[in-house]
N, C-alpha and C positions, 0 to 999 in steps of 0.2 A: 504493500500500500504506500501511496505517496507520503513523503515527509512534509509536504506542503500544508495540509489542513491544520487549522488551529484546533484546540480542544473543543471549542463549541461546535465544530463541524466534523465530528468523528466519522460521519458517514460519507464525507467527501472522498471520492475515489478517482474520478476521471475528469480532468480539466478540459473543456471543449471551447471552440471558438464560436461566439454568439451569432455573428452575422451569418455564418454558414448554417447554423442551426435553424435560423428563421427562413432562409431563402432556398437552400438546396433540399429539394424533396425527391423521393425515389422516382426514377423514370425508366420504364422498360417498354420498348416499342418494337415493332417489326424492323428488321435490319434496313429495309428500304425507306423507313420513315425517319431515319437520322440524316442530318441533325434534327433534333426534336425540340420544339419550343413550347413553354408553358408560361402563363402569366399569374403573378401574385401581387398582393398589396404589400408595399414596403415603404416605410418612412412617409406615409401620407399620400403615396401615389402608386399607380399600377406599373409594374416593370415586367419586362420579358426576360426569361432565362432560357438559354439554349445550351444543350449538351450534344456532343457529337457521337455518343454511344451510351450504353446503359449505365445508370448510376443507381445503385441499390442501397438498401439500409446497411448491408455488409460493407460496401465500399465506404460509406460514411463513418462507420465504426472504426474501420482501419485508419481513416483520416484522423479520427479522435485519438486513437492509441498512439499513433506517430506524433500527433500534435502535442499530446501530453508529455511524451519523452522530450520533445523540443522545448516545451515550457519548463520542465524541470532543469534541463541543462542551462537554459537562459537565466533561471532564477536561483541556481545553486549557490551563487556568491552574494545574493541579496538577502540581508537579514533584517532590514528595517522597512516598515510600511509595506510588507509583502501583499497585503490585502487591498492595496490602493495604488493607483497610477502615480501617487506622490513620491514613490521611491525613486532614487536617482537613476536606476537603470531604465525604468519605464519613461521617465522624463526625457532622457537622452534619446530614446527611440522615437518618442512623440515629435521631437524637433526635426525628424527626418520626413515628416508628413508633407512638407512643402515640395521636397524633391519628388515624392511619389505622385503628388497631384500634378506637378510640372510634367512628369513623364506621361501621365494619362492624357495630357493636352499637348503632347509633343508636335503633332501634325499642325495644330492650330498655331503653335509658337513658331514652327519652321516656316509656315506659310506667311506669318506676320513678318518674320525676318526677311522673307523674300520680296515683300511688297515694294521696296525701293527699286527692285530690279525687274518688276513685272513688265513695265513699259519697254525696258531694254530688250527683254526676251521677245516680246511681241514684235518690236522693230527688227530685231535680228532675224527672226523667222521670216518676216515679210521680205526683207532685203535678200536673204539667202535664196528664197524661191524666185524672186524677180531677177536677180543676177544670173541665176542658172538659165532661165529662159532667154535672157538677152544675149548671154554669151553664146548660146546655141545658135541664135539668129545671126550674130556677128560672124560666126564661123561659116555660115552659109551666105554671107554678104547680103543679108536681108534686114539688117538693123539700120534704121534711119540715122543719118549723120548727127542730128541733134541729140540722139540717145547714146551715141558712142561715148561722147565726153561725159554724159551723165552716168553711164555705166561705170566708168573709172572712179567717179566720186562715190557711187554706191558701194563698189567693192571695197574702197578704202574705209568707208563708214562701217560696213559689215565686219571687216577685219578688226577694227578698233573695238567694236562691241563684243566680238568673239573673244578677244584677249581679256577684256574686262570681266566677262562672265566666266572665262576659264579660271581666272584667279579667285573668283568668288566661290566656285563650286567646292573646293577644299575647305573653305571657311564654313560653308553650310554643313559639310560632313562633320567638322569639328563641333559645331553646335549640337548636332544629332548625337554624336558620340559622348559629349559631355553630359547631356541630359540623361543618357543611358547610364553612364558611369556613376553619376551622383545618386541615382535612384535604385538601380538594380545591383544588389549584392548577392554573394553566394554563401549560403549557410549549409554546412554539411554536418549531419549527426550520425554517429555510429551506434548501432544497436545490435547486440548479440541475439541471434535467432532464438536461442534457448531462453534468454531472459524475457523476451516479449511473449514467448509461448507460455512460460510458467506464470508470468505476472498477470496475464489476461487469460488465464486458463478457462474461465467460464465461457469465453467467446471461442477460444481455439480448441477446446477439448474434443469437439466433434470433427475436427479437421486434422489431417496429417500434416506434419511439418513441411513436407515438400509442396503441399497445396497452399500454405501460407504465402510463400514467395509469389506464386501465381496471382493470388488475391491482391497482394500489395502492388505487383506490377500492373495489373489491370486497373487498379485504383489510380495509379500514377498517370495512366494513358488518357484518362478522360479530359476533354477540353471543354471549357465553359465560356459563355459570353453573357454578361449581365452587368448591372450597376451594383457595385460592392460598397457597403457603408464602411468608410475608413475613419478610424479615430484620429481626430486632429486637435491640436492644442489651441485654446483661446488665450491670447496673451494680454497682460496689462502691465502698465508701467508703474513702478513703485519707487519711493525714495529710500535709498540704502546709504545711510551715512553721508547724505548730501549728493549722492550720485543717482541718476535716473537709471533704473535697472528693469529689464523686462522679465516677468515671471509668468508661469502658466497659471491662469486663474481658474480654468475649468477645462473639461474635455468635451468635445462635441463630435458629431458624425457628419461626414460629407461623402456623397456618392461619387465614386470614380468608375470609369468604364473599363471593364475587362473584356477583351476580344479574343475568342478562340485560344485560350491559354490554359496550360496545365498548372496544377498546384505544385507538383514536385517531380523530380526524376529519381530513379532508384538504381543502385548497383548492388550485386550480390557476390559473395563468395560462399564457401561451404558453411560457415558458421556466423557470418556477419552480414548485416544489411546496412548499406549507406543510403541515407535519405538526403537528397540535394534540393534545397530551395533556391533556384536560380532563375525563376521566371517572375514576371511582374505580379501575377496572381499570388505566387508563392511568397513574394516580398510583402504584399498586402496582408496576407494571412499571418506571416511572422510578426509584422508590425502590430496587428490587432491582438495577437496572443501575448506579446511582450508588454502591451499597454493595458492589459487586463480587460479587454472586451470579451470576457469569458463567462461561462456557466460551468456547472459541474453535475455529474451523475453519480448515483450510488453504484456500488459494484453489481447489485442485482439487475441493473439496467442491461448488463451484458447477456442476461438470460432471454431477452426479448429478440424476436426476429420479425422481419418483414414489416407489415403495416403497423403492428403494435409498437415496434421500435421507432418508426418514423413519427407516429402520433405522439408518443411520449416525448420525443425530442422537441417537437414543435410546441406542444401545449403544456408540458409539465416541466420544462427545463427550469433550472433553479429559481431564477428571479420571478418568473411568472407562476411556476408550479407551486410555490409555497403559498400562493394566494388563490389558487383555483378551487372554487367551490362548485362551479358548474360551467359547462361548455356548451355553447349553442351548436346544435348539430349542423346548421347551415354553414358555420365557419369551417367545420371539418370537411363538409362536402365541397365547398368552394376551394379550399386550400389544396385538397388532394384530387380535385376534379373527378369526384365519385359518381356524378350523375350518369356517366356512361355505363356504369355497372348497375344493372337492375337489382342486384342483391346487396347493395351497399349497406342497408341496415344490418344485415347479418355480419358483414365485414367489420363494421364499427363495433358492434357488440362483442364479437369474438376478440377484437383487439383489446377492449377494456377488460375482458375476462383474462386475457394473457397478462395484462398489466397487474391485475389483482392477484393472480396466481404467483407472480414474481415478487409479491410483497411490497410493491411500490405504492399501492393504494389499498385501503382497507375494504372499500366496497364502492359500488356505483349504482345508479338507478336511472333508467330511461324515463323521462317525463315528457310524453308526447303531448303536443298542444292540440287539443280537440281531436285526438286520435291520429294526427298527421305527424309521422316520424320526422320528416324533413324540417318541420317548424318547431320541433321540441328542443329540449335541453337534456344534457346528461349531468345529473347531480353526482358529485364526487365526495366520498369520505376519505380524507387523506390518511396516509400511513402514520402510525404513531411513532415511527422511528425518528 
């Protein structure tokens, strides 16, 4: 069990990333229907989420397990204010948010940097085409005399523009490379296969060790496109012994666009797993984990499979789960797009039964509104743990 939980949270077992808990839901479609897109409400608006292949509850749990290992490594040297972003490590990571946002807007920034040269580009392309046509006519002695002199002037102007743009292109590449270098870091974590197998035995006990590698590999290969809520610092200026100093007053969320990106890559040897966070999405995930955009699950959560696992993740995850007394069935149906399944009432009740049998809630009751299941609520009696 993690050494992170404090005494008041003895059941805290698995640290997870909150934005992914809310946004990434299971997707399993026919092969020909990928990429697959679904829509959900997030931060007050509807967003689209696209995956290029299947994303199951098992994939998400693998992400959780690896993310928890990343979290522990990142926090192993932090012993003050561990339960808040106000620790020095989290604050240091928070201040990198500007670089990540800048990277997400890189095309807009590059286009803006290009603006002073747009007219030159247009003029160059026009002259290049015109000079080509006129030179061809001159070779055939079909170019009018008044245009021969003009052609020489146009060729000279075109060559000057070509040289100007030639020297600018490397500068443009430098801007692009700098944006990338400032934002995208590589974080590698080493995990022993036997350690992750034994530590999360409840999840892996029905799987052979050789299948664990394949599950991790398949999880790493999924590509996502959506707007991801990134933790950003809100700064204020304070007077520190007569000097104006900026400090982080609070932390907010800002959506940044992820486009067809993986969370991590993976390398294996016989006994070791190397997880490499070297993508934009991976850096966003690392940033949110290290700045405590997190929730946690009890160990019994690993007993859940399929829809029960996904339902518990979205609607009972720590901060909301502790306050859940009832859930509108419509919210479940909308979030998981269950109307396509005519047996969705059975699916929902079976999931709650699994959650109950796992000891994560004491009991539940379906309270249909006027006999209409879809308009009712599910009343929840929380676990006494």
